[in-house]
ZAMARGU-4260 file (C-alpha; in steps of 0.2 Angstrom, whole numbers, plus 5000, padded with zeros to 4 digits):
<rodrens>
0) 5480/5400/5534 | 5499/5399/5532 | 5511/5404/5546 | 5524/5417/5542 | 5537/5405/5550
5) 5534/5393/5536 | 5541/5405/5523 | 5553/5416/5533 | 5570/5418/5525 | 5585/5410/5532
10) 5595/5422/5545 | 5608/5432/5535 | 5600/5428/5518 | 5592/5445/5517 | 5603/5459/5510
15) 5606/5475/5519 | 5605/5486/5503 | 5590/5496/5497 | 5577/5486/5488 | 5559/5482/5484
20) 5550/5466/5491 | 5535/5457/5486 | 5524/5446/5496 | 5514/5432/5487 | 5499/5421/5492
25) 5498/5403/5490 | 5492/5405/5471 | 5507/5416/5467 | 5498/5432/5466 | 5507/5447/5473
30) 5497/5454/5488 | 5509/5468/5494 | 5524/5478/5487 | 5535/5488/5498 | 5552/5496/5498
35) 5566/5499/5511 | 5582/5508/5513 | 5589/5492/5520 | 5579/5476/5516 | 5585/5465/5531
40) 5578/5475/5546 | 5562/5479/5536 | 5558/5461/5531 | 5563/5455/5548 | 5550/5466/5556
45) 5536/5456/5547 | 5542/5440/5555 | 5540/5445/5573 | 5527/5438/5585 | 5510/5440/5576
50) 5503/5448/5592 | 5515/5462/5591 | 5510/5467/5573 | 5497/5479/5568 | 5481/5470/5563
55) 5482/5475/5545 | 5500/5469/5544 | 5496/5453/5553 | 5482/5450/5541 | 5494/5452/5526
60) 5508/5441/5532 | 5496/5427/5537 | 5488/5428/5519 | 5505/5427/5511 | 5515/5411/5507
65) 5531/5418/5501 | 5542/5434/5500 | 5555/5439/5487 | 5565/5455/5485 | 5575/5464/5472
70) 5591/5474/5476 | 5593/5492/5468 | 5607/5504/5470 | 5598/5519/5477 | 5582/5524/5487
75) 5576/5533/5471 | 5577/5518/5461 | 5568/5508/5475 | 5554/5521/5474 | 5553/5520/5455
80) 5552/5501/5456 | 5539/5501/5470 | 5528/5511/5459 | 5530/5501/5444 | 5526/5485/5453
85) 5511/5492/5462 | 5505/5497/5445 | 5509/5481/5437 | 5502/5469/5450 | 5489/5479/5458
90) 5492/5471/5475 | 5476/5470/5487 | 5486/5475/5503 | 5493/5492/5495 | 5483/5508/5497
95) 5475/5511/5480 | 5467/5529/5478 | 5452/5530/5467 | 5443/5545/5461 | 5427/5549/5472
100) 5420/5556/5455 | 5424/5559/5437 | 5431/5576/5436 | 5431/5586/5419 | 5447/5591/5411
105) 5451/5605/5399 | 5460/5597/5385 | 5470/5604/5370 | 5474/5591/5356 | 5492/5598/5353
110) 5497/5582/5343 | 5485/5586/5329 | 5489/5598/5314 | 5475/5610/5319 | 5473/5607/5338
115) 5456/5608/5346 | 5451/5613/5363 | 5437/5603/5372 | 5430/5598/5389 | 5430/5580/5393
120) 5432/5567/5407 | 5441/5550/5409 | 5458/5544/5406 | 5472/5555/5398 | 5478/5552/5380
125) 5495/5555/5372 | 5497/5570/5361 | 5484/5580/5372 | 5488/5594/5384 | 5477/5594/5400
130) 5472/5608/5412 | 5463/5605/5428 | 5454/5595/5433 | 5439/5606/5438 | 5425/5605/5449
135) 5411/5608/5437 | 5411/5606/5418 | 5399/5621/5415 | 5411/5633/5424 | 5426/5628/5412
140) 5415/5629/5397 | 5410/5647/5402 | 5428/5651/5403 | 5433/5643/5387 | 5418/5653/5378
145) 5425/5669/5385 | 5443/5665/5380 | 5439/5661/5362 | 5436/5679/5359 | 5454/5682/5363
150) 5461/5666/5357 | 5450/5660/5342 | 5456/5643/5341 | 5447/5628/5334 | 5434/5620/5346
155) 5423/5610/5334 | 5423/5591/5332 | 5432/5582/5318 | 5416/5579/5308 | 5411/5598/5308
160) 5429/5603/5304 | 5430/5591/5289 | 5412/5596/5283 | 5417/5614/5283 | 5433/5611/5273
165) 5423/5602/5260 | 5409/5615/5258 | 5422/5630/5259 | 5411/5638/5272 | 5416/5640/5291
170) 5403/5635/5305 | 5394/5648/5316 | 5410/5651/5327 | 5420/5657/5312 | 5407/5670/5308
175) 5406/5677/5326 | 5425/5678/5327 | 5426/5664/5340 | 5437/5653/5328 | 5450/5659/5316
180) 5442/5646/5304 | 5458/5636/5299 | 5446/5624/5290 | 5443/5636/5276 | 5461/5643/5275
185) 5458/5659/5284 | 5474/5656/5294 | 5488/5644/5291 | 5492/5629/5302 | 5507/5639/5309
190) 5496/5654/5313 | 5483/5643/5321 | 5497/5635/5331 | 5503/5652/5338 | 5485/5655/5344
195) 5484/5638/5352 | 5501/5641/5361 | 5495/5658/5367 | 5479/5650/5374 | 5489/5636/5383
200) 5501/5649/5391 | 5486/5659/5397 | 5478/5643/5405 | 5495/5638/5412 | 5495/5654/5422
205) 5505/5666/5412 | 5491/5679/5412 | 5499/5695/5416 | 5508/5697/5399 | 5493/5694/5389
210) 5483/5707/5398 | 5496/5720/5396 | 5498/5716/5378 | 5480/5718/5374 | 5480/5734/5384
215) 5495/5741/5374 | 5486/5736/5357 | 5470/5744/5363 | 5478/5761/5367 | 5488/5760/5351
220) 5472/5758/5341 | 5464/5772/5350 | 5479/5784/5347 | 5478/5779/5328 | 5459/5783/5328
225) 5455/5765/5324 | 5441/5765/5336 | 5432/5749/5330 | 5448/5739/5333 | 5450/5748/5350
230) 5432/5743/5355 | 5435/5725/5350 | 5451/5724/5360 | 5442/5733/5375 | 5429/5718/5374
235) 5443/5706/5373 | 5451/5714/5389 | 5434/5712/5397 | 5433/5694/5393 | 5451/5691/5400
240) 5447/5700/5416 | 5430/5690/5418 | 5439/5674/5415 | 5452/5678/5428 | 5439/5683/5441
245) 5432/5665/5440 | 5449/5660/5448 | 5451/5668/5465 | 5469/5673/5469 | 5474/5663/5485
250) 5493/5666/5484 | 5499/5683/5480 | 5517/5678/5476 | 5511/5669/5460 | 5516/5652/5467
255) 5514/5636/5457 | 5509/5622/5470 | 5498/5607/5473 | 5490/5608/5491 | 5486/5591/5498
260) 5476/5586/5513 | 5469/5570/5520 | 5455/5565/5531 | 5457/5548/5539 | 5447/5535/5549
265) 5452/5517/5554 | 5445/5510/5538 | 5447/5523/5524 | 5456/5538/5519 | 5450/5553/5508
270) 5462/5564/5499 | 5459/5581/5492 | 5471/5592/5481 | 5469/5610/5475 | 5480/5614/5460
275) 5486/5632/5462 | 5495/5640/5447 | 5501/5658/5446 | 5493/5660/5463 | 5476/5655/5457
280) 5466/5639/5461 | 5465/5631/5444 | 5457/5614/5449 | 5452/5602/5462 | 5451/5583/5463
285) 5448/5570/5476 | 5451/5552/5480 | 5445/5539/5492 | 5454/5523/5497 | 5453/5508/5509
290) 5466/5508/5522 | 5475/5491/5520 | 5491/5493/5529 | 5497/5500/5546 | 5505/5516/5539
295) 5501/5533/5547 | 5499/5550/5538 | 5517/5551/5532 | 5516/5534/5524 | 5499/5538/5516
300) 5506/5555/5509 | 5521/5545/5501 | 5509/5532/5493 | 5498/5546/5487 | 5512/5556/5479
305) 5519/5541/5471 | 5503/5537/5463 | 5498/5555/5458 | 5514/5559/5449 | 5520/5542/5443
310) 5514/5545/5426 | 5511/5564/5425 | 5528/5572/5424 | 5521/5587/5416 | 5509/5590/5431
315) 5522/5591/5444 | 5523/5609/5451 | 5538/5617/5459 | 5530/5616/5477 | 5520/5602/5485
320) 5511/5607/5501 | 5507/5591/5512 | 5499/5588/5529 | 5515/5578/5535 | 5531/5575/5526
325) 5533/5557/5519 | 5546/5546/5528 | 5558/5548/5514 | 5555/5566/5510 | 5572/5569/5502
330) 5571/5554/5491 | 5554/5559/5485 | 5559/5576/5481 | 5574/5569/5471 | 5562/5558/5462
335) 5550/5572/5458 | 5564/5584/5453 | 5571/5571/5441 | 5553/5568/5433 | 5550/5587/5432
340) 5567/5592/5426 | 5569/5606/5439 | 5569/5606/5458 | 5553/5601/5467 | 5550/5606/5486
345) 5539/5596/5498 | 5534/5606/5513 | 5522/5607/5527 | 5515/5624/5528 | 5517/5632/5546
350) 5508/5649/5545 | 5500/5662/5534 | 5490/5660/5518 | 5497/5643/5513 | 5492/5635/5530
355) 5475/5643/5529 | 5473/5636/5511 | 5478/5619/5517 | 5465/5620/5531 | 5452/5623/5518
360) 5458/5608/5508 | 5457/5598/5524 | 5439/5603/5526 | 5435/5598/5509 | 5443/5581/5512
365) 5433/5578/5528 | 5417/5582/5519 | 5422/5571/5505 | 5424/5556/5517 | 5408/5560/5525
370) 5399/5560/5508 | 5407/5544/5503 | 5402/5535/5518 | 5384/5542/5517 | 5383/5536/5499
375) 5390/5519/5502 | 5379/5517/5517 | 5363/5523/5509 | 5364/5515/5492 | 5350/5502/5491
380) 5360/5491/5479 | 5376/5491/5490 | 5366/5487/5505 | 5357/5472/5497 | 5374/5466/5491
385) 5381/5468/5509 | 5367/5458/5516 | 5368/5444/5503 | 5387/5443/5506 | 5384/5441/5525
390) 5371/5428/5522 | 5383/5418/5510 | 5399/5420/5521 | 5390/5414/5537 | 5379/5401/5528
395) 5363/5409/5535 | 5346/5402/5530 | 5339/5419/5526 | 5346/5437/5523 | 5348/5445/5540
400) 5336/5460/5537 | 5337/5464/5556 | 5355/5464/5564 | 5357/5468/5582 | 5375/5471/5589
405) 5380/5471/5607 | 5395/5479/5616 | 5401/5481/5634 | 5411/5496/5640 | 5419/5498/5657
410) 5434/5507/5666 | 5443/5494/5677 | 5427/5486/5681 | 5417/5502/5686 | 5402/5509/5679
415) 5400/5494/5667 | 5387/5497/5654 | 5382/5488/5638 | 5373/5494/5622 | 5362/5486/5609
420) 5361/5494/5592 | 5349/5489/5578 | 5351/5489/5559 | 5337/5485/5548 | 5339/5483/5529
425) 5357/5489/5532 | 5352/5506/5540 | 5353/5511/5558 | 5336/5511/5568 | 5341/5523/5582
430) 5323/5522/5590 | 5327/5503/5593 | 5343/5506/5602 | 5344/5501/5620 | 5356/5503/5635
435) 5360/5491/5649 | 5367/5494/5666 | 5376/5478/5671 | 5370/5471/5687 | 5381/5461/5700
440) 5380/5442/5697 | 5370/5432/5711 | 5380/5430/5726 | 5391/5446/5722 | 5390/5463/5728
445) 5400/5472/5715 | 5402/5470/5696 | 5419/5464/5691 | 5429/5466/5675 | 5423/5451/5666
450) 5417/5455/5648 | 5412/5437/5644 | 5400/5436/5659 | 5393/5453/5656 | 5390/5448/5638
455) 5381/5433/5644 | 5370/5444/5656 | 5365/5456/5642 | 5360/5443/5629 | 5350/5434/5643
460) 5341/5450/5648 | 5337/5455/5630 | 5331/5438/5624 | 5321/5434/5640 | 5312/5450/5636
465) 5309/5444/5618 | 5301/5428/5625 | 5290/5438/5636 | 5285/5449/5622 | 5281/5435/5611
470) 5271/5426/5624 | 5260/5442/5626 | 5259/5443/5607 | 5253/5425/5606 | 5240/5429/5619
475) 5232/5441/5607 | 5231/5434/5589 | 5223/5440/5573 | 5219/5431/5557 | 5237/5436/5551
480) 5245/5429/5567 | 5251/5436/5584 | 5248/5454/5587 | 5265/5463/5587 | 5257/5479/5592
485) 5252/5484/5610 | 5233/5486/5610 | 5234/5499/5624 | 5246/5511/5617 | 5246/5506/5598
490) 5265/5505/5598 | 5274/5490/5591 | 5281/5478/5603 | 5299/5482/5599 | 5307/5467/5608
495) 5295/5455/5600 | 5304/5456/5584 | 5318/5442/5583 | 5334/5448/5574 | 5340/5439/5559
500) 5358/5440/5566 | 5366/5444/5583 | 5383/5452/5582 | 5394/5454/5597 | 5410/5464/5598
505) 5423/5452/5602 | 5431/5435/5598 | 5427/5417/5602 | 5424/5419/5621 | 5411/5433/5619
510) 5403/5423/5604 | 5402/5407/5616 | 5394/5417/5630 | 5381/5424/5618 | 5377/5407/5611
515) 5376/5399/5628 | 5364/5412/5634 | 5353/5409/5619 | 5354/5390/5622 | 5349/5392/5640
520) 5333/5401/5635 | 5329/5388/5622 | 5332/5399/5607 | 5340/5389/5593 | 5335/5398/5577
525) 5344/5415/5580 | 5362/5415/5572 | 5377/5423/5582 | 5393/5429/5576 | 5407/5440/5583
530) 5418/5453/5575 | 5436/5454/5582 | 5444/5471/5581 | 5462/5465/5579 | 5461/5457/5562
535) 5442/5461/5558 | 5439/5442/5559 | 5421/5435/5560 | 5419/5421/5573 | 5405/5408/5573
540) 5401/5397/5588 | 5410/5381/5590 | 5421/5385/5575 | 5440/5384/5577 | 5444/5396/5562
545) 5436/5412/5559 | 5428/5418/5543 | 5439/5430/5533 | 5429/5442/5523 | 5439/5452/5509
550) 5444/5469/5514 | 5434/5477/5500 | 5418/5466/5505 | 5403/5477/5507 | 5397/5463/5520
555) 5412/5467/5531 | 5410/5485/5529 | 5392/5484/5535 | 5397/5473/5550 | 5411/5485/5554
560) 5398/5499/5554 | 5387/5490/5565 | 5401/5485/5577 | 5408/5503/5578 | 5390/5510/5581
565) 5387/5499/5595 | 5404/5504/5602 | 5401/5522/5600 | 5384/5520/5609 | 5391/5511/5623
570) 5405/5523/5626 | 5393/5538/5626 | 5383/5529/5639 | 5398/5525/5649 | 5405/5542/5649
575) 5388/5550/5654 | 5386/5538/5669 | 5404/5540/5674 | 5403/5559/5674 | 5387/5559/5684
580) 5394/5547/5697 | 5410/5557/5698 | 5400/5573/5701 | 5389/5565/5714 | 5404/5557/5723
585) 5414/5573/5723 | 5400/5583/5731 | 5395/5570/5744 | 5406/5579/5757 | 5401/5597/5753
590) 5391/5603/5769 | 5373/5608/5765 | 5372/5600/5748 | 5359/5586/5747 | 5354/5575/5734
595) 5341/5587/5726 | 5353/5601/5724 | 5367/5589/5718 | 5355/5584/5704 | 5350/5602/5700
600) 5369/5606/5699 | 5372/5592/5687 | 5357/5597/5676 | 5363/5615/5675 | 5381/5612/5670
605) 5378/5595/5661 | 5395/5588/5664 | 5409/5588/5677 | 5420/5596/5664 | 5409/5611/5663
610) 5407/5612/5682 | 5426/5612/5684 | 5428/5627/5671 | 5414/5637/5680 | 5420/5650/5694
615) 5411/5652/5711 | 5400/5666/5704 | 5393/5655/5690 | 5390/5641/5702 | 5381/5653/5714
620) 5369/5657/5700 | 5361/5639/5701 | 5345/5640/5711 | 5347/5634/5729 | 5366/5637/5729
625) 5373/5651/5739 | 5390/5660/5738 | 5397/5650/5753 | 5391/5633/5746 | 5397/5638/5729
630) 5415/5641/5736 | 5414/5624/5744 | 5409/5616/5728 | 5423/5625/5718 | 5436/5619/5731
635) 5429/5601/5730 | 5430/5600/5711 | 5447/5609/5710 | 5455/5597/5723 | 5448/5582/5712
640) 5455/5590/5696 | 5472/5591/5704 | 5471/5573/5709 | 5465/5568/5691 | 5480/5577/5683
645) 5492/5567/5694 | 5483/5550/5690 | 5491/5538/5678 | 5475/5531/5671 | 5466/5539/5656
650) 5453/5532/5644 | 5454/5532/5625 | 5436/5537/5622 | 5437/5531/5604 | 5441/5513/5608
655) 5437/5512/5627 | 5455/5506/5631 | 5465/5512/5646 | 5480/5523/5642 | 5494/5523/5655
660) 5505/5538/5655 | 5523/5535/5659
</rodrens>
């Protein structure tokens, strides 16, 4: 693994102008592309102490072997060049958005002599005008079928069109007036083109003019006593109205905008976009991407806008609503305005209908991320591939069908707990989860803050139980081997099953402690590894260098899920015990409140937070608690709440880290 110091540019050699830079690995492949207003401070930031870098940035600079840059005149040129290089080199450390499914488009082949309307999927082609994408193909087909009454343009395939031309007879659509039948010369190419242009204008959102025109023609035909024509126009007007009803009006001012929202977690980001044209939602689309750099929401928005509108100048609306402004919002607006040919505004909605619509889009993004993770975790082929990748990367004798992961959680050495989670065939087995309360070591009266010793204790306790269960199973054997079912209860001896892999949350110290605990018990056939949070490295016992799995590896994704589940389970247990302990300690000095009534109080409210929010009358409703005792309890928790607010120590419940307020 190269050190960033080995390829750091000489001091003063990096220019201060705007530009774009590329990091390459040892084989010359571009692994990251970035841009900067000033190259010198941006590139210098990558070569600081590794410990001060974000884990993903640290992983990138340690994977690279060289860096190069190109100076440009303006920030807009830098943005354009960055997009071009990302598209050309496909660097693995840049965020790449991919569709979470294939969305249908409504396409009009305007480049042909007789344009055709059709519904399709996949990549766009030149000479074709696209509308959408839409959520469901059947919905847009219904809309097209309605509109062909009013705009009878060609919708048949090239084969049908050619055959009708040869035999001189139109297809069924020509007979039922849903096609002007240019194949047999009923209309000229110019007349058919006018129908196509009207259809495209209607689909682009210019609907009011067409509705009013049909109304005028209908009333004129009625006054002229041409009731047959008036009835046909009435039906056309109904078809237009029905087609418009399928698209709900969300912005009454007829706004053209793309509404974008993100849903993020530490590993992936999901993006949803609603296309609003003429105040109506015309389409929806979603993407999911792996997070490969340390950028926040503004950087993710900028990357997404660059990729979304990089090749689609005709799809850029007048207004783009985003959850956070990109870092170079002015530059991005200038770039999009140049591509569109008129001014484009990027805004964060603050109130009203637009904010409400973006919240709806955000809800869709969250649901999309949940569904993506569910599909990825539950797919059998993907799980098998993940287990095989783990086996190959760690050089295991067998595929680890049962994986156990351990994590320790504490707050400054108090209420130390640990968790054990079990994944079988790549799926969580929550009935097998276990919690541990860490006990003081022999000769000590309190539990200190020593995660390595705690890990050693947990592994020892769990696998000593394994040996005990196996001994009991050996005592009762059948023709097929040891009995792994308790003959008294009929339940499986859960601790009698050895895991195929033990994963600990941590680096070399925790891995060494787990391996030592197994060795002391005489267990040599259970492999151990650790997953470090900082760089997502996989550590093996007695190995100086970690195993680096690719960011896109399904094996790494499974290990991360196992580790994160163990962390969540440990944090949940820790918070529960801490809340219970705090309630009991706060109420120790309340006169007349014994252990039984303290437990009743805790059971009634469930947590210290809910007890703090309750008033004295609500507390007095608990059986055994009178008004005077309720007042004393309220005073006790209120005093503790004031002390808590003045304290400097808080806990990030997502990571277990201590947050110090300054």
